Structure formats: structure tokens, C-alpha cells
VOGU-3710 file (C-alpha; in Angstrom, 3 decimals, decimal comma):
1> matlyvsryk> -46,824/-30,307/110,711  -49,275/-30,129/107,681  -49,582/-31,830/104,461  -49,799/-29,760/101,248  -51,105/-31,165/98,052  -49,894/-30,362/94,486  -52,086/-31,284/91,710  -53,341/-30,070/88,544  -56,474/-32,136/88,702  -57,450/-32,070/92,273
11> egayqsllea> -59,668/-29,388/93,748  -58,269/-27,393/96,400  -54,553/-28,515/95,559  -51,928/-26,538/94,484  -50,967/-26,016/90,968  -47,298/-25,980/91,238  -44,503/-26,981/93,599  -43,383/-23,641/93,617  -46,632/-22,220/94,954  -46,834/-25,164/97,332
21> lehaedndcl> -43,354/-24,439/98,815  -44,376/-20,731/99,035  -46,788/-21,406/101,387  -45,384/-24,378/103,209  -43,985/-24,313/106,930  -41,202/-25,809/108,376  -41,555/-30,034/108,394  -44,442/-29,843/106,278  -45,014/-32,614/103,532  -45,766/-31,738/99,871
31> evsagiydev> -47,737/-34,750/98,301  -47,241/-34,180/94,454  -49,467/-35,844/91,783  -48,183/-37,171/88,665  -46,885/-34,843/85,948  -44,261/-32,874/84,410  -43,661/-29,644/86,485  -41,251/-27,178/84,592  -40,491/-25,146/87,448  -37,134/-24,012/89,221
41> lvlrkpvtih> -37,270/-24,947/92,775  -35,601/-23,468/95,913  -35,819/-25,321/99,167  -35,514/-22,515/102,078  -37,379/-24,913/104,385  -37,153/-28,371/105,962  -39,848/-29,838/104,131  -40,593/-33,207/102,495  -41,639/-33,746/98,841  -43,576/-36,961/98,240
51> ghgavcivgd> -44,371/-37,880/94,391  -47,190/-40,046/93,578  -46,861/-41,742/90,079  -44,687/-40,294/87,348  -43,548/-36,957/88,985  -40,898/-35,367/86,728  -39,088/-32,004/87,790  -37,692/-30,367/84,489  -36,292/-27,390/85,957  -33,238/-26,979/88,590
61> lvvapnveat> -33,463/-27,651/92,300  -31,790/-25,681/94,844  -31,458/-26,414/98,302  -30,580/-23,263/100,513  -27,972/-23,562/103,357  -29,043/-24,825/106,563  -32,046/-26,570/105,311  -32,842/-30,443/105,825  -35,174/-31,755/103,248  -36,515/-35,176/102,007
71> vqnlhfenvl> -37,501/-35,767/98,683  -39,065/-39,235/97,380  -40,490/-40,705/94,306  -39,388/-37,850/91,958  -37,816/-37,851/88,505  -35,115/-34,814/88,043  -34,064/-33,929/84,492  -32,012/-31,020/85,268  -29,450/-30,002/88,048  -29,622/-30,019/91,633
81> emkeatvhfe> -27,499/-27,631/94,065  -26,963/-27,349/97,500  -24,499/-25,856/99,989  -24,306/-26,464/103,895  -27,912/-28,268/103,405  -28,937/-32,045/104,234  -31,172/-33,790/101,716  -32,613/-37,534/101,766  -33,474/-38,859/98,306  -35,433/-42,061/98,301
91> nccfagnyte> -36,608/-43,678/95,297  -35,520/-41,001/92,985  -34,472/-40,966/89,354  -32,027/-38,616/87,923  -31,718/-37,982/84,112  -28,466/-35,878/84,193  -28,301/-32,714/82,087  -26,256/-33,123/78,690  -23,944/-30,368/79,924  -23,883/-29,993/83,529
101> htilaqnsti> -23,161/-31,951/86,785  -26,338/-33,433/87,945  -25,810/-33,009/91,584  -23,718/-30,151/92,747  -23,106/-29,959/96,706  -20,742/-28,166/98,949  -20,383/-28,842/102,741  -23,648/-30,996/102,854  -24,923/-34,226/103,408  -26,863/-36,331/100,845
111> nltdcyfess> -28,391/-39,809/101,427  -29,638/-41,550/98,559  -31,764/-44,712/98,816  -33,062/-46,792/95,801  -32,263/-43,912/93,582  -31,321/-44,117/89,920  -28,989/-42,129/87,918  -28,903/-42,225/83,931  -27,435/-40,071/81,284  -25,512/-40,514/78,051
121> akeankafla> -24,133/-37,248/78,192  -20,234/-37,415/76,735  -19,159/-34,041/77,728  -15,578/-34,564/79,804  -15,443/-33,816/83,538  -19,289/-33,902/84,368  -20,581/-36,207/87,026  -23,889/-37,246/88,306  -22,554/-36,319/91,903  -19,798/-33,298/92,090
131> vtqstinlsk> -19,360/-32,972/95,651  -17,043/-31,107/97,944  -16,470/-31,128/101,632  -19,956/-33,145/102,132  -21,021/-36,494/103,346  -22,757/-38,766/100,746  -24,696/-42,002/101,635  -25,697/-44,226/98,985  -27,791/-47,217/99,446  -29,255/-49,732/96,706
141> cqfngkyyai> -28,727/-47,307/94,022  -27,734/-47,491/90,317  -25,440/-45,196/88,112  -25,738/-45,603/84,428  -23,763/-43,379/81,979  -22,063/-39,868/82,428  -18,480/-39,163/82,369  -18,065/-39,495/86,245  -20,534/-41,226/88,420  -19,133/-39,267/91,716
151> fakecqltid> -16,590/-36,567/91,791  -15,493/-35,996/95,364  -13,230/-33,757/97,138  -12,717/-33,632/101,047  -15,741/-35,920/101,270  -17,104/-38,998/103,214  -18,838/-41,542/101,028  -20,508/-44,586/102,347  -22,118/-47,115/99,710  -23,984/-50,248/99,907
161> htlfknqlkt> -25,531/-52,582/97,418  -25,140/-49,779/94,812  -24,343/-50,340/90,701  -22,186/-48,282/88,727  -22,009/-48,869/84,967  -21,374/-47,543/81,794  -19,227/-44,303/82,977  -17,333/-42,779/79,986  -14,262/-42,314/82,175  -14,338/-43,210/86,086
171> hlymeesqlt> -16,931/-44,273/88,366  -15,711/-42,721/91,526  -13,142/-39,956/91,574  -11,882/-38,674/94,900  -9,245/-36,379/96,421  -8,676/-36,222/100,280  -11,776/-38,269/100,923  -12,950/-41,257/102,623  -15,082/-43,984/101,147  -16,691/-47,012/102,692
181> sthsrfqqav> -18,495/-49,535/100,063  -19,883/-52,589/100,597  -21,936/-55,324/98,172  -21,644/-52,697/95,031  -20,883/-53,411/91,491  -18,442/-51,205/89,078  -18,908/-52,486/85,575  -17,761/-50,946/82,137  -15,886/-47,902/82,524  -12,170/-46,824/81,691
191> qaivatkktt> -11,415/-46,741/85,548  -13,587/-47,822/88,519  -12,290/-45,758/91,172  -9,533/-43,065/91,284  -8,194/-41,996/94,926  -5,807/-39,177/95,379  -4,308/-36,783/98,085  -4,663/-39,135/101,244  -7,992/-40,623/100,469  -8,955/-43,824/102,269
201> lnistsyfse> -11,062/-46,557/101,111  -12,896/-49,382/102,839  -14,201/-51,769/100,270  -15,870/-55,096/100,859  -17,852/-57,572/98,914  -17,819/-55,846/95,807  -17,671/-56,701/92,190  -15,559/-55,119/89,467  -15,740/-55,752/85,790  -15,245/-54,778/82,028
211> htmgtqiela> -12,569/-52,003/82,576  -10,851/-53,028/79,549  -9,284/-49,584/78,916  -7,814/-48,610/82,163  -7,372/-49,613/85,619  -10,155/-50,631/88,194  -8,576/-48,842/91,385  -5,902/-46,045/91,099  -4,743/-44,692/94,395  -2,196/-41,783/94,693
221> qssmiltnsq> -1,007/-40,743/98,061  -3,973/-42,748/99,380  -4,915/-45,981/101,268  -7,268/-48,853/100,807  -8,768/-51,878/102,786  -10,260/-54,357/100,412  -11,880/-57,457/101,472  -14,028/-60,314/99,996  -14,208/-58,888/96,446  -13,722/-59,737/92,714
231> fqkakqhlil> -11,926/-57,898/89,710  -12,073/-59,284/86,489  -11,768/-58,146/82,668  -9,595/-55,084/82,896  -6,513/-53,519/81,612  -5,061/-53,317/85,154  -6,786/-54,021/88,347  -4,769/-51,840/91,143  -2,321/-49,142/90,738  -0,520/-47,970/93,991
241> idsqasvsat> 1,500/-44,434/93,692  2,864/-43,541/97,152  0,029/-45,628/98,793  -1,196/-48,486/100,980  -3,500/-51,253/100,285  -4,350/-54,110/102,409  -6,291/-56,654/100,446  -8,042/-60,171/101,728  -10,148/-62,827/100,397  -10,464/-61,184/96,914
251> lftettdtqi> -10,039/-62,545/93,108  -8,349/-60,587/90,429  -8,523/-62,162/87,196  -8,450/-61,602/83,351  -6,224/-58,634/82,544  -4,542/-57,295/79,320  -1,790/-55,635/81,067  -0,337/-55,775/84,680  -2,650/-56,734/87,374  -1,284/-54,846/90,435
261> tasqnstfra> 1,077/-52,095/90,122  2,993/-50,572/93,117  5,366/-47,487/93,064  6,860/-44,548/94,832  7,154/-46,234/98,328  3,674/-47,996/98,054  2,866/-50,960/100,354  0,514/-53,722/99,263  -0,471/-56,230/101,628  -2,566/-59,457/100,432
271> khieltygeh> -4,021/-62,341/102,649  -6,014/-65,232/100,680  -5,996/-63,556/97,258  -5,936/-64,959/93,614  -4,274/-63,326/90,928  -5,062/-65,363/87,797  -5,164/-65,136/83,789  -3,239/-61,976/83,174  -1,557/-61,434/79,952  1,336/-59,108/81,777
281> hailgqnsai> 2,710/-59,223/85,042  0,616/-60,321/88,409  2,501/-57,581/90,312  4,858/-54,772/89,172  6,759/-53,147/91,912  8,949/-49,968/92,001  10,416/-48,670/95,188  7,681/-50,480/97,345  6,872/-53,323/99,802  4,784/-56,115/98,697
291> ylteckimeh> 3,275/-58,679/101,268  1,785/-61,735/99,997  0,084/-64,557/102,514  -1,664/-67,547/101,666  -2,344/-66,373/97,927  -2,266/-67,960/94,626  -0,657/-66,517/91,552  -1,376/-68,369/88,553  -1,949/-68,554/84,532  0,127/-65,536/83,279
301> kgkekaqiql> 0,916/-65,632/79,674  2,853/-62,429/78,858  6,073/-63,134/77,106  9,155/-62,462/78,739  7,154/-61,049/81,623  7,617/-62,055/85,190  4,321/-62,714/87,246  6,075/-60,614/89,852  8,643/-58,173/88,785  10,280/-55,849/91,110
311> nhcqlhidnt> 12,947/-53,006/91,244  14,077/-51,639/94,670  11,357/-53,321/96,612  10,790/-55,406/99,548  8,809/-58,605/98,881  7,380/-60,831/101,790  5,459/-64,027/100,623  4,213/-66,594/102,962  2,309/-70,085/102,172  1,600/-68,838/98,857
321> aiyrgshrai> 1,206/-71,024/95,470  2,795/-69,354/92,290  1,928/-71,590/89,064  1,775/-71,527/85,405  3,633/-68,310/83,900  5,030/-68,002/80,539  8,105/-66,793/81,964  9,513/-66,041/85,434  7,490/-66,299/88,432  9,680/-63,507/90,153
331> fatqselsis> 12,163/-61,124/88,768  13,823/-58,725/90,958  16,493/-56,085/90,932  18,075/-54,702/93,956  15,296/-55,856/96,109  14,672/-57,603/99,553  12,890/-60,768/99,222  11,610/-63,033/101,891  9,709/-66,130/101,044  8,680/-69,033/103,096
341> tthfmthrgv> 6,335/-71,954/102,455  5,765/-71,180/98,858  5,301/-73,352/96,035  6,660/-72,600/92,316  5,361/-74,801/89,632  5,613/-74,731/85,660  7,269/-71,771/84,387  8,775/-71,252/80,822  11,458/-68,981/82,424  13,457/-68,928/85,478
351> qleavggnck> 11,181/-69,279/88,449  13,004/-66,868/90,645  15,772/-64,444/89,529  17,253/-61,746/91,485  20,005/-59,257/90,410  21,543/-57,404/93,375  19,688/-57,130/96,902  18,975/-59,778/99,429  17,153/-62,990/99,057  15,771/-65,107/102,110
361> ltacefqsel> 13,963/-68,443/101,086  12,292/-70,878/103,581  10,187/-74,168/103,312  9,658/-73,473/99,607  9,186/-76,013/96,910  10,227/-75,445/93,366  9,112/-77,405/90,397  10,451/-76,089/87,217  9,893/-78,689/84,682  10,155/-76,215/81,535
371> asaillaeqv> 13,348/-74,102/82,873  15,459/-73,390/85,957  14,205/-72,611/89,547  16,706/-70,088/90,916  19,104/-67,656/89,269  20,954/-65,072/91,639  23,291/-62,538/90,263  25,427/-59,477/90,821  26,010/-59,468/94,579  22,876/-61,009/95,806
381> tgtindcafi> 23,205/-61,982/99,423  20,716/-64,387/101,555  19,946/-67,668/102,447  18,012/-70,818/101,057  16,782/-72,951/103,863  14,585/-76,082/104,146  13,593/-75,974/100,593  12,690/-78,657/98,000  13,653/-78,864/94,197  11,636/-81,318/92,642
391> iaaknhitla> 12,404/-81,172/89,006  14,197/-78,822/86,508  14,645/-78,782/82,775  17,797/-76,743/83,565  19,596/-75,854/86,819  17,947/-75,544/89,834  19,975/-73,082/91,590  22,427/-70,879/89,770  24,604/-68,081/91,400  26,757/-65,686/89,517
401> akcdidithc> 28,901/-62,285/89,825  29,840/-62,231/93,437  26,923/-63,530/95,218  26,932/-64,569/99,001  24,442/-67,360/99,770  23,845/-69,963/102,364  21,966/-73,151/101,426  20,938/-75,178/104,244  18,702/-78,289/104,727  17,512/-78,570/101,052
411> rfdrcggnai> 16,725/-81,477/98,830  17,277/-81,632/95,244  15,760/-84,193/92,663  16,014/-84,449/88,936  17,234/-81,546/86,451  18,674/-81,203/83,228  21,438/-79,085/84,072  23,338/-78,684/87,458  21,346/-79,068/90,930  23,481/-76,094/91,835
421> nvnnsairlq> 25,834/-73,681/89,786  27,879/-71,263/91,377  30,398/-68,814/89,236  32,511/-65,938/91,067  30,716/-66,175/94,011  30,742/-67,274/97,563  28,414/-70,346/99,118  27,681/-72,351/102,289  26,152/-75,622/101,810  24,708/-77,345/104,876
431> nitvmghpsd> 22,457/-80,600/105,154  22,205/-80,937/101,219  20,973/-84,063/99,784  21,075/-84,494/95,834  19,469/-87,698/94,609  18,240/-89,086/91,189  20,466/-86,686/89,025  19,905/-87,934/85,465  21,706/-84,903/83,778  24,827/-84,749/81,839
441> fpaiflaqtq> 25,998/-82,008/83,751  27,588/-82,076/87,129  25,096/-82,002/90,179  27,069/-79,272/91,864  29,621/-77,089/89,991  31,632/-74,365/91,384  33,696/-72,216/89,544  35,764/-68,951/90,909  34,079/-69,569/94,144  34,673/-69,279/97,889
451> fkidilqisn> 32,640/-72,358/99,557  32,003/-73,977/102,693  30,197/-77,293/102,934  28,933/-79,399/105,859  26,986/-82,438/105,548  26,348/-83,013/101,730  24,824/-86,510/100,268  24,841/-86,993/96,290  23,320/-90,207/95,000  22,393/-91,564/91,698
461> snaialqind> 24,222/-88,840/89,397  24,638/-89,562/85,807  27,408/-87,017/85,708  30,149/-85,610/88,053  28,537/-85,295/91,514  30,640/-82,214/92,758  32,760/-80,331/90,289  35,241/-77,524/91,757  36,714/-75,219/88,891  38,829/-72,381/87,948
471> rssgtaenlt> 40,373/-71,070/91,239  37,655/-72,048/93,537  38,763/-72,490/96,982  36,929/-73,677/100,522  36,388/-76,477/103,000  34,011/-79,441/102,812  32,965/-81,847/105,439  30,740/-85,022/106,120  30,245/-85,546/102,429  28,650/-88,876/101,126
481> fhnnmdinid> 28,508/-89,805/97,621  27,036/-93,196/96,446  25,665/-94,910/93,132  26,929/-92,143/91,015  28,022/-93,167/87,440  30,820/-90,446/86,797  33,589/-88,944/88,793  32,428/-88,142/92,345  34,756/-84,964/93,159  36,186/-82,886/90,325
491> llnseaifkn> 38,742/-80,291/91,005  40,491/-78,117/88,347  42,710/-75,343/89,168  41,489/-75,208/92,620  42,048/-75,790/96,247  39,892/-77,546/98,757  39,723/-79,004/102,535  37,626/-82,073/102,911  37,141/-83,792/106,064  34,871/-86,948/106,511
501> ltlydgtygi> 34,402/-87,901/102,932  32,315/-91,345/102,104  32,568/-92,029/98,332  30,946/-95,194/97,092  30,512/-96,099/93,624  31,462/-94,012/90,800  34,373/-93,550/88,012  36,583/-91,755/90,313  36,247/-90,941/93,763  38,193/-87,561/93,292
511> yannskltin> 39,912/-86,407/90,341  42,243/-83,450/90,861  44,050/-81,415/88,059  46,524/-78,819/89,164  44,799/-78,413/92,460  45,690/-78,057/96,043  43,580/-81,016/98,082  43,808/-81,607/101,933  41,599/-84,567/103,214  41,350/-85,721/106,670
521> niecqnqkld> 39,100/-88,937/106,882  38,127/-90,409/103,674  36,672/-94,058/102,793  36,686/-94,687/99,147  35,197/-97,846/97,819  34,100/-99,508/94,304  35,243/-96,868/92,055  35,557/-98,261/88,408  38,717/-96,376/87,721  40,898/-94,612/90,688
531> girclenghl> 39,708/-93,821/94,198  41,829/-90,480/93,713  43,467/-89,253/90,738  45,832/-86,302/91,105  47,441/-84,758/87,991  49,304/-81,780/86,838  51,502/-79,847/89,632  48,788/-80,659/92,263  49,137/-80,960/96,191  47,626/-83,766/98,150
541> lltqgkfsga> 47,600/-83,954/101,910  45,779/-86,698/103,175  45,228/-87,949/106,732  42,880/-90,895/107,740  41,645/-92,686/104,871  40,683/-96,027/103,284  40,667/-96,879/99,737  39,069/-100,054/98,424  37,591/-101,899/95,583  38,901/-99,475/92,706
551> nqyglaseyc> 39,252/-101,401/89,804  42,358/-99,525/88,501  43,949/-97,814/91,462  43,285/-96,595/94,802  45,339/-93,500/94,194  46,866/-92,401/91,141  49,102/-89,074/90,712  51,122/-87,679/87,897  53,504/-84,751/88,632  52,052/-83,941/91,906
561> tlslehvnfi> 53,091/-83,504/95,598  51,419/-86,119/98,082  51,484/-86,287/101,808  49,718/-89,397/103,088  49,137/-90,627/106,522  47,337/-93,268/108,284  45,683/-94,448/104,793  44,838/-97,899/103,784  44,794/-99,381/100,231  43,026/-102,593/100,282
571> nngsgiytkg> 41,570/-104,671/97,453  42,166/-102,321/94,656  43,395/-103,132/91,117  46,526/-101,482/92,358  47,052/-99,502/95,632  49,237/-96,242/94,470  50,142/-95,369/90,986  52,626/-92,069/90,618  54,408/-90,649/87,617  56,648/-87,521/88,414
581> atvtlndsqi> 55,272/-87,410/91,666  56,930/-86,550/95,263  55,482/-88,723/97,912  55,391/-89,078/101,810  53,617/-91,997/103,208  53,420/-92,794/106,840  51,714/-95,171/109,270  49,764/-96,823/106,553  48,776/-100,098/104,851  48,737/-101,502/101,554
591> sknkqhgica> 47,234/-104,982/101,052  45,212/-107,456/99,217  45,331/-105,393/95,771  45,040/-107,335/92,493  48,059/-106,274/91,291  50,730/-103,843/92,611  50,753/-102,137/95,929  52,711/-99,095/94,521  53,830/-98,501/91,052  56,103/-95,577/90,892
601> isssfnlldv> 57,620/-93,879/87,672  60,158/-91,196/87,947  58,965/-90,342/91,412  60,103/-89,656/94,804  58,915/-91,808/97,755  59,637/-91,319/101,354  57,850/-94,019/103,466  57,612/-94,581/107,312  55,738/-97,310/109,125  53,892/-98,688/106,258
611> lfsqnlaiqf> 52,600/-102,311/105,929  52,662/-104,197/102,415  50,696/-107,357/102,496  49,096/-109,861/99,923  49,554/-107,666/97,025  49,287/-110,300/94,345  51,714/-108,954/91,842  54,725/-106,485/92,939  53,994/-105,037/96,206  56,122/-101,736/95,353
621> datrstlqlq> 57,180/-101,418/91,797  59,457/-98,540/91,011  60,950/-97,195/87,807  63,456/-94,043/87,511  62,486/-93,308/91,009  64,098/-92,226/94,560  62,863/-94,252/97,507  63,454/-93,889/101,414  61,994/-96,489/103,259  61,963/-96,709/107,010
631> qihfnnggta> 60,274/-99,278/109,153  58,501/-100,740/106,297  56,976/-104,403/106,355  56,278/-106,685/103,096  54,648/-109,938/103,437  52,872/-112,679/101,586  52,959/-110,923/98,296  53,944/-111,774/94,556  57,152/-109,543/94,917  58,007/-107,389/97,655
641> laltnkvnat> 59,935/-104,588/95,674  60,957/-104,313/91,932  63,319/-101,765/91,496  63,947/-100,709/87,620  65,954/-98,450/85,431  67,879/-95,872/87,537  66,123/-96,507/91,014  67,867/-95,147/93,866  66,689/-96,769/97,239  67,516/-96,115/100,605
651> fnmvtctdhl> 66,099/-98,898/103,100  66,147/-98,785/107,024  64,412/-101,518/109,224  62,524/-102,878/106,124  61,117/-106,116/106,597  60,006/-108,738/103,453  58,877/-111,815/104,307  57,091/-114,819/102,371  56,844/-113,789/98,963  55,895/-116,352/95,813
661> hptitidqst> 58,501/-114,691/93,495  61,843/-112,891/94,240  61,321/-111,036/97,305  63,574/-108,170/95,827  63,957/-107,410/92,033  66,582/-104,860/91,067  67,565/-103,832/87,424  70,137/-100,931/86,826  69,457/-99,525/90,014  70,936/-98,869/93,514
671> ligkkcfiag> 69,951/-100,096/96,890  71,373/-99,254/100,382  69,713/-101,157/102,986  70,166/-101,068/106,843  68,625/-103,237/109,349  66,575/-105,143/107,018  65,066/-108,671/107,247  64,545/-110,560/104,021  63,223/-113,874/104,597  61,295/-117,043/103,772
681> gadygvrgks> 60,214/-116,399/100,106  59,511/-119,196/97,414  62,134/-117,777/95,016  65,203/-115,938/95,435  65,845/-113,240/98,082  67,469/-110,597/95,988  67,579/-110,807/92,208  69,719/-108,213/90,785  70,842/-107,194/87,251  73,496/-104,427/86,479
691> sqitftdstf> 72,863/-103,014/89,980  74,869/-102,063/92,892  73,382/-103,398/96,459  74,686/-102,409/99,717  73,225/-104,008/103,051  74,327/-103,272/106,526  73,207/-105,209/109,892  70,746/-107,187/107,643  69,413/-110,713/107,207  68,780/-112,862/104,313
701> kqhekdefyl> 67,317/-116,325/104,920  65,226/-119,176/104,235  64,524/-118,482/100,593  63,655/-121,730/98,481  66,078/-120,929/95,734  68,830/-118,624/96,884  69,287/-115,243/98,896  70,823/-113,468/96,061  70,912/-114,080/92,227  72,884/-111,420/90,488
711> egdseavlte> 73,926/-110,933/86,667  74,935/-108,419/84,479  77,867/-107,201/86,724  75,867/-106,264/89,642  77,911/-105,932/92,914  76,504/-106,565/96,344  78,147/-105,390/99,648  76,960/-106,666/102,893  78,383/-105,608/105,915  77,520/-107,299/109,612
721> ceiapkrane> 74,714/-109,172/107,806  73,729/-112,730/108,105  72,838/-114,984/105,181  71,108/-118,279/106,190  70,157/-120,349/102,816  67,486/-122,638/103,276  69,436/-125,354/101,386  72,285/-127,116/103,141  75,839/-126,373/102,298  74,855/-123,182/100,126
731> rgatlfdnst> 76,748/-119,945/100,469  73,462/-118,298/99,747  74,490/-116,433/96,267  74,060/-117,266/92,861  76,236/-114,776/90,470  76,499/-114,287/86,544  78,535/-112,113/84,469  81,336/-110,911/86,764  78,770/-110,198/89,440  79,938/-110,092/93,197
741> vslngymmyr> 78,761/-110,426/96,655  81,111/-109,444/99,553  80,386/-110,145/103,258  82,069/-108,160/105,779  84,962/-107,317/103,344  85,519/-110,849/101,777  84,296/-111,909/98,685  81,733/-114,840/98,597  82,303/-117,912/96,723  81,175/-117,437/93,151
751> krss> 78,877/-120,290/92,222  77,537/-120,633/88,675  74,345/-122,119/88,245  73,671/-125,463/86,953
//
């Protein structure tokens, strides 16, 4: 190995590089002195060319096939070409030709270390490196200017600590290539990297900035691994077309358009990334899969633009924060969503909106102080589990148009609309808590909905707690409502089966209009008006209940059918009020109500084994009604029964004792009794006017005034009955106006009142 000197001033040195190359042998070293060498050079042998000072090569340089050369400290002004060669460039400068590529290589290996490329050429499709089927290694280099920095096909590129800037179009353009890049900077171009046709990228610890007219990385039918990098000041950060990208520990910020776009069966996987300060979408997906883990998405200002917008996509999010969007957080059509441990906060539109597809939410938190949390429409299926809804300006959850959703173990607090609003859908609620509902809208609203509810608690609601409307139907059990200011459960034109209800406080416990209602086990206390109010052709089947503390009625019904069993009405204004109702009441207790036990108008009652006790006014007050009473007990009230205006009553084994006023009053009505016991009152036993009274095998005794007081042509027919007045020598009847009492076929003595 020899050293050859090239210098125009040194004695014994070659005057030109061309002359030195002609005399060089394999592995010789050419030491070149400073100067401008206007020569076209062809390297046919493996040599090293080392420049001293400012060495400028004006002509072209061609490296012949199968040659390995090393070039150090040279400045090139024109084109370098090689094929099937290996060249090591160290500390070289390349001033690109205005009309051509700077380095053209095919099936070669090029190693560039500490090299500098600069050109102001504006011709399209020209690059500093235009390489095909080659291996390119760059370390500590700079590329400034040109249309492309590197244009590569079927190549392998390794880049570290390199700067790319001021390219007119693209820093790196690759087809069917492999890139490994680390600790590099990409600045000021339309695009940073374009990778197509099965190119693979592995980029780490790199910086991308000022690509304001285009996309920083675009992948088409390619793949990328990106770690620990930063992207900023671009139109778009990343576009995937039928491609795959895995990104971690990377910041994406400051875009004028969508930050990341994935389409045509692309896959985007991200962990520990931040997507911030965009003027459009953070992520836009079409027929693709998006995976986000431990990410932050925030500060997107695009009007009517969701931070994540998807069509026919799969979205998987875990442990991520999505904050402060000018519109929605997520908008998805016909997509599969799986979101867990994610926090949504402060969006001006619905935080999560899905049209069609499937949605699975687990352990998420929604804080939508400017709008609504979730809107699902048009046949969305899915689950919402273990989520917290903190605050919403409108609804927390809205379901519409044939959705089918399970909501379990969720907590709802403060909203300006409904906590849950469901229309024309199917919903299953389990372990739901609604607390602190200051809205004027119902806490939960169901319309045209199939529902199933198990364990629901609603408290401190300013409006209706649960409203079921418009042909809804379903079952609900283990419901607890307390401290609500309006109706607890409101039904209209619907069907519901309830089990294990606890209703404390409110205007009404249940308000049902034209609805079919089945209840098993209810405790209803302290309603401002009624415990239950049923209206307009409704049906109520009630088993096992307790109603107390209602200021008006424990149960009120108009034009409905009621079947009640094992029900207690205690300490209400009145126990039961009906108008135009048909009622069956069995094995129940009505006691200590401040007014009436039952007030019936134009109703039909069938009672079996019912206890009336200590109702302060009339225990059973009936007008224009039909009554059938069997094994009924009345004690310690004001009046046991008041039958007025065409009441038809049949008593069997009815006991009435110890009342303050007439035990039974009857006016213009008919009463037939059998095996009854009427005794011990502070007034008359039966006081009748213009009425027909028939008793068989019954007892009337020990009333303070008399057993019967009849007027207005009343008639009492007693068969096998016992009359035992409290006052001695009394027959037991006080009669006026041609009224009569007959006992066992004999007319009793007529005694006029003094």
C-alpha cells in the first residue's frame, strides 16, 4: 500500500487526480492538497482519497463495479455515480448539481459520516441520493435543500444523528426499502418521510418539525416502529394507507389538519404518546384498527371535528386521557370500540358518539361540563361497566334507534339533562347509582324501550327520578329512591314489573298513566302527595307492600284495575282513593291514616281478610260503588264504613268495633251482610237513610246511642241476628220517616227519638 500525493505546488507530486488514479494500485492512498480539480474521475481500484484543506472536485465521479473506495475531506460540485460498488465518505461536502441527482447508486453500499449536502436546486424529482437496491449508512450528516434528500428503492438505510432540512418536497422517499433512524432531525419540507410498497421504518429519538404544507410521515403498504420522538408544526403528522405503525413515547403537536390518519386496513398502535394542539382531528380512521395505551389527547380546536373520528374501524383504548376538544372526543360510525380506564374531560360536543357498531366501556370517567358524555344510535350494541359520570351540561348517556346496551356498576352525578336517556332501544341496568341530579329533566328516561334493571339507586333528584314512557316494557328489581323532589317513578303507556322497591320522599312514589304495572315488595314512605297514583285504564298487580307517610293517599287510582295482596297502608293522609276503579284487596292492613282508610267513588271493590284500624275519619268511604267484603275487620276508627249514593255492598264475616262515630253510615244504598259483628261504638251501630239493609246471622251490640238509626224510609231486614243495646230496656233501633227494622220476620217496635 503506497501513498500518492496530488498537488500543483509540491515537487514530485501528481498534478491531477486523474493522473494519480492512473498510477495508483489497489489499496493505495491519495493525499490531495487544497485546490479546485475540474476533472471527471473514474475509480476502478480500491483506493483512499484524502483531502487536505479545501479540495473541490468540479467534475463527475464514477465508481466502477466491484470497487470499494474511501473518500475523505472532499467537496463535490457535480454528480457521483456508482454501481455494485462500496464507498465510504467521511467529512465530505456535496453541492448538488442544479439539474441532476447528486449521488446515483445501484446495488451499492454507501457509508456517509460527517458529510454535508447543500443545494438550492428547484427541479422536481431530483435528490441528493437517488439509490436503488443499495445499502446506505448515514451518521452525523446534514442535508440542506434539493427536492428530495434521499430517493430510495429496494434499499436498506441506517441513519443516526443526521439533519434533514429545507427540502422542497420530501426528506426521504422510499419504496420497498428498510429504514433504521435514530437521533435525527427532519425540518422544513412538505413531507418528512414517504414510505411505500412494503417499506419498513424503525425510527427512534428523532425530531420532526415545520412541515406545514404536508405530512411528516406517510406510509402506504408499509410498516413503522416509532419511539421516543417529537413531531410538531405540520399540516399532518402521520398518514397510514394499508399500513401498520407501532408508536411509543412520542409527542405529536401543532397541526393545521388531522394529526394521524389511518385508512384501508391500517393498524396504528400507540403507547405513552401525546396528541396535542391540533386544529382538526387527532386521529381519523377508515377501515382500520387503532390501539391507544396510556396516551394523552388534548387541546384540539377544530369546529365540528372529533378528536378521534372513525368509520368501520376497531378502536382499543386503555388508561388514556382525552381532554379539552372543541367538539366531540370520539365519533365513530359502524365501528368496534373497546375503551377502558380512560378519562374524558371538557368537550363542547358529545364526548363519545357512536352510530352503529359495538361499544365496550370499562372503568372510564366522563366529565362533560359543556355538553353530553355518550350518544349511541342506530343499532349500537355493547356494555358500559364500572364507569363514573361526574358532571354534564346535558345528558350523561343517550341511546336511540334500536341500540342494545348493558350498563353495570356505574355512578352518575350532576347533569343538566338526563343521566340516562333511552329511546327505541333495549337497555339493561345493573348496580346503578344516580346522586345529586339538579336538572329539571328526569334522572333516567326510557321511551319505546325494552328494559331490565337490577339494583338502582337514585337520590337527591330535583326532577322525576325514573320516567318510563311510550310503550316501554321491562322488569326492575332492587330499586332504592330517596330524597327526590318530584315523582320517583313515572309511567305513561308502558308496562313494568317491579320487585323490591324502596321509595323514600318525593311527590309521588309511582305515577302511572295508562300503564300495566306489577309490583312485588314495595316500601313507600313520606311522599308529598301519593304513594302510587294510577290513571286512565291502567292495571296494577301489587303483592307485598307498605305505604306510609304520604300526605295525600297511599294509593290513588282513577279508571284502573287493581289487584292488591299483603299490602299495608299506614299513617298516610288516606290509605286508598279510587274513582272508576276495579279493586281486589286481600290479606292487607289499612291503619292510622289521618283521614280515610279507603275512599271509593264509582268503583268496584272485592276485599278478603283486610284489617282497618285507627283511621281517624272514615275507614271505608264508598260512593256509587260496588263492594264485596269478606273477613274484614274494622276497629278504633272514626266511622267504619260510609256507603253513599247507590252503593251496593255485600259483607261476609265483617267485624266493626269501637268507633267514635256511627259505625256504619248508609245513604241511598243497599247493604247485605252475613255473619257480621258490629259492636262497641260511641255512637250508633248503623245509621241509614233511604237505604235497604239486610243482615243474616249477625250481631249488633253495645253502642252508646243505639244499634240502628234509620230515616228516609229505610228498611233493615235482620235474620237470625242478635241486637244487644247498651242501654237497658231499649229495643235497639231509632226509626224515622216510615223506616222499619224487622228481626226474624217480626217488625220491631217503632220508637221515635225524643
